[in-house]
N, C-alpha and C positions, 0 to 999 in steps of 0.2 A: 538432579533427582537423585543420583546415586550417592552424591556428596551428603545430601540431606537424610539419606536412609542409614548412612554410617553414623552421623553425627547424632540421630536418634538411638541407635542401638548404642552406643558409648553413654547416652544419658542413662538406657534402662539398664546400665551395668553389665552389658554383655560384649562378647566379640572384643576382648582385650587385644591390644597390638603386643603385647609383651610375649615373650616364648612360654610355650605351654611345656609343662612337665608331665608327660604321659606317664602315669602308673596305674596298675590296676589293684582291686581289691585282694590284696594279698597278705595284709597283716595280721591275721587271725588265721592262716593256714596251719600253724602248730597247735590250734585249740582244738580240744577233744574232749568228749564227755564219755562218761561210763555206759557201755554197750547194753546194760540191763534197761527193761522199761523204766521209767523216770515218770510218775505221777506229779502234780504240781507240787505237793508237799515235798517230797523228796528232792525234785528240781531246785526249789529255792532254797532247802538246806544245803545242798550242794553248793550253790551259788554262795550262801554266805560264808562256807568252809573256803571257797577260792578266794573270798575278799579277805579273809584271813581273821584272827582273833582281836578283839578290841577294838574294832572299828566303830564309828559313830553310826547309830541306826538311821534308817531311810524315814525321812519326815512322815509322820502319822498323819492321816486323813479321814476324812468321815463322810458318810454319804448324807446328803441334805435331809432325806425323810426316812422316817423308819416308823413302821406301825407299832413296835415295842422294842424295850431295849435290849432284847437277845437279837434282833436284827441287826442293829449297830454293826458296822464294819470298821473294825480297828486294824489300821495297816493293811486292809485290804482283803483278809480272810478271817473267817470266823470257822468254829466246828463243822459247820456243814458244808463249808467249800474246799474242805481239804480234799487231796489225791483227786480232784476231778470230780468231785460229788456235787458240785453246782448244780442245781436243778432249776430250769427256766421253763415256763410255758413255750412251746414252739413259736409262738407269735410274738415273744419277747426278745429283742435285740440288746444287747450290751455293746456299746461302741466307746472305742478309746481314741482319743485325737491327741496327737503331742508333736511339737517340733523338738526334736532331740538335742540340738546344737550340734551342728557338723564339728567333728573333732578336729579336723585341717584348720577350720575357721575360729572355732573357739580357743585353742592352744596358741595359734599364730598371730591373729589381727584382732580380735574382737575387744581386747584390751579391757578383761574383767579385772580391774586393780585390787579389788576388797577380796578376792578368792585365794585360796592357798594354792600354790603351784600344784601340790600334789592332786588337788580335788579335778585339776583339768587335764589329767593325764588319761589315756585311753584305759591304760592297765587297770585304774582305780574306777573310772566312769562306767565301764561298760557292764558290771555287774549289777550296779544301781540301777540303771536303764531297765535290764531284764526284770529285775525285782519291782520296780515302779508298773511295768506293764503288766506281768503274769499275776501278780497277787490278785487282780481284779478279775481274772478270768475273761476278758472280753470276747466276744463273738466274731468282732470285727475290729482290728487296728489300723490306724491311718497315722502315717508318719512324715514328717518333713525333716530337711538337712540330714538324711541318711548318707552317711558316706562308710556304713562298714555292713552293707547288706547281707554280706555272706555271713557273717558272724549271727545277725539276727535270725536268718534262716536257719542256721544248724541249730540254734536253741529253740526256737519254734517249732520247728519240724518234730521236735521231742513230744509236744503237747498237740500235734495234729493241725498245725496252721500252715497254710500254704500261702505264697507270697507274690506279689507283682513290684517290681522296681522301675522307676523311670528317671533317668538323669536329667539335669539341667543340660541344653545343648552347648553351652559355654560356661561350665562350672567354675565359679572362683577358686574353688579347690585346687583347680589343675595349674595355677600359676604360683603355688607355693611348694617349698621344698618338701620332701617327704610326704606329699598327699598319698590318700589309700584310694584315688580315684574320684570320679565326680561325685557331688552331692546331688540328691533329688527326692522324689516323694517315693513311698511304699505303701501298700494295702495289705494285711494279711487277714485272712479269714479262716474260721474253723472248720475244716473238712467234715468233722463228725457230725457238724448240724447243717452245713451248707454245701450246696453244689456249685461250681463257677459255670453259670452259663456263658459268658463272654466277658471280656474286658477291652478297654482301650484307651489311648494315652493321646496328649494333646499337648502342643506348644501354644502358650497363651498369644493372643494376637492383639495389637494395639493399632488400629487404625489401618488393619491389614497388612500390618508388618509383624512377622514372628518377633517375640520377646525372648528373654531367657528364663521365662517361668513357665511351668509345666504344670499339668494335672492327669490324674489317673482316674478312671471309673470302671468300676466292675458291676455286674448284674448278677445277682446271688437267687438261688432259690432254696427255701427252706425244706429241707428233706421231709419232715413230718407231716407237712401240709401242703406243699407245693407250690406256696405262695412266693411270689418274686418282689424284690426290691433291690434299688440302685443305690451304691456308694460311691461318692465322689471326693476325693482330696486334692488339695492344691496349697500353693505357696506364693502369694504375690509378692510384688516389688516391695523393696523397703525404701526406707529414709524419708525425711520430712520435706516439705514445700509445696504450692499449690499445684505444679507441674506434676510431680509424683504422684500427688493425688488424684489429678485426671488421669494420669497412665493408668493407676491401679483401678479407676473406674472403668476404662475401657477394657483392662484385663476382666474386671467382672462381669460385663456385659458380654463378652467373649465366652467367658465361661459358662453363663446361664444358658447361651444357645447351644453350645457343646453339649451341657449335660441333656438339655430338653432332647437333642436328636438321638443320643442315645439311649436314654432311659424309657423314653416313650411315656407310657401312662402307670409306671411304676411308681410305687412311694420312692420319695428320694431323701438320702442323707447327704448333706454338703458340709464338709468340714474343712477347717487348714489353720495354718497362719496367713490372714488377710494381711498384715502389717498396716492395718487402718483402725482406728477408735471409732466407737460407735456414732459419733457425730461426723465422722467422713462420709463423702458421697456413697461410696460403693457399699457401704451397710445399708442404706435406704435403698439404692437399687435393687440390691437382693431381695429385700423385704416386700418391695413394691412390684416386683416381677410378676405380672397377671398369668402367665402360663405356666408358672410352678408354684405359685401360692406358699412360699416359705416363711418358716417362723424361726425364732431363735430359741433353743431348747432351754439354756440356762436362763434367760430372761424370762420365759415362759414360767418355769416351774419356780423361780423366785417372787414372780408376780402372784402367782398361785397362792404360796405360801404366806405372803403377806395379806392376801385378800383374805384366808382362813384365820391369820391370827389379827386382822383389822389393825397392823402394824405400819404406820408409814406408807397408808394406801395410795397411791397418786393414780388418779382417773383423769384421763383426757379422753377425746374423741380421735386422736391420732394413734394410730396403732404402733407407728414407727417410733414416735416420741415416749411411748408407753414402753417399748422394748428396750429404747435407749436407758431410759431410767433405770431399769430393771437388770440390767447386765451386771456381772461381778465387778468390783472396784478395780481388779487387776488379773490378768493371766500371766504376766511377767513382770519382774523387778528385779533389776542387776544396778550394778554400779560400774560405771566406766570412769575414764581420767576425768571426764570434764563435767558429769552429771550423774544424777540418781534416776533411772527410768522406772515408772510404775505406772503401768497403763493395761488396758484390756484392748488386744488385738487377734485374739484366737476365738473361734466360735464353731459351734456346731447347729447348723441351720437344718429344718427338717420339714417335710411335705405335712401341714397341719390337718389336711383334710383326710389323710390315709393313717398317719401315726401319732401316738400319743406319749408325750415325755411323762416318765414317771419318777424318775429319780437322777440327780445329779452327784457327782463327787464334789464337795466343798473344797476351798482352798486354803491353804494354811494361814493364821494369823499373822500380824506383823511380829509378835513377840516369838512366833513358834518358827519364824523364818529366820530371824537372827538379824543382827545389825550389817552383817557384810552381805546379806539378801543371797541370791543364786547365781550363778550355780556355786555349790559349797561341799562340804564336805560330806553333808546330808542330801544333798539333791544334785543330781547331774546334769541339769540344763538350767538355761536362763529362762525357760518358759514352763509353766506348770502343765501337767496333763488334763483334759477335760475327759469324763467318763460320763456318759448320759445311758438310761436305758429307756426303750422306747418299747410300745405295744402297738401292732399292726391292727387297725380296726378290723373286725369281724365281716362288717358290710364291703 
């Protein structure tokens, strides 16, 4: 039995027999910010100065829905969003979900053959990461492959965010020279709007055996109304194959029970890099979970927009198949030595009985991304960020 457990853990990509290189998160210890108060506009201007002159701009993106042309968000910020003046109804929640791309893994072993070497350095990537996150002024930030938590914490603290980090128990980063500690998941929330009731962390299990994947969950209170909701983020096992698909499904089942036990009857937002395309079993397992009743934010909004425009309307009685049909065509698009990978594996799920999705951030087009795909000099990760606006039902 013990031998089978060891074999299983090796399949899961954890508990390597090589020698660990135990480093701590220290590569940004010399980083410093001005001591004066930094509103969002001034912080982003400072970030651009740190990037240096004549650097390519971050990829421009837009929200899917806009009530008027003046509401369209270009590069994330309009005049009414500057200097922290973004005003939302207290029961509205903007959540950003993003796999950042671990610096250690991205630069050492991921093999992005079309990416300029400069674009993979931490000195170049870190400020693009901050700009991509903060320009949308999310209420809650959910991240995966975080191996520079201290840097993010320093930056986000200036904008009144508090964060929780949970590393993988046997992060692959720890077997690579010059690592900055293990990678893991993180959640940040805006203290100005929310109070942290409590949080918990979990190592996902497969058939009652711990894997090397983790989850974080927080229960948040909206200060203005006292309403509560839960947010959970995770990063499921990577790689292709029928066995890996089964393992991801078991991780997903364990994840659902973990969330239910922690969140109780609160509205739930579950997001992350699930490493599973919509037609994989874990996707339907999540949507068919009767004790959570979750739905996919991007798929639901895109379906609603098609219905309103009567464009390519896909009707069927199976809600899961409808959701699969309406997911974005890709959330990651990269070129590695042996293939070009373009598919959807990142999601934001939500309690459809308690929340309504009102907007989502669109993904750049083929031409906007460029022939070398991502990461690139204009985008710092091999995954695109997902940003959704939700509204808590009054009842």
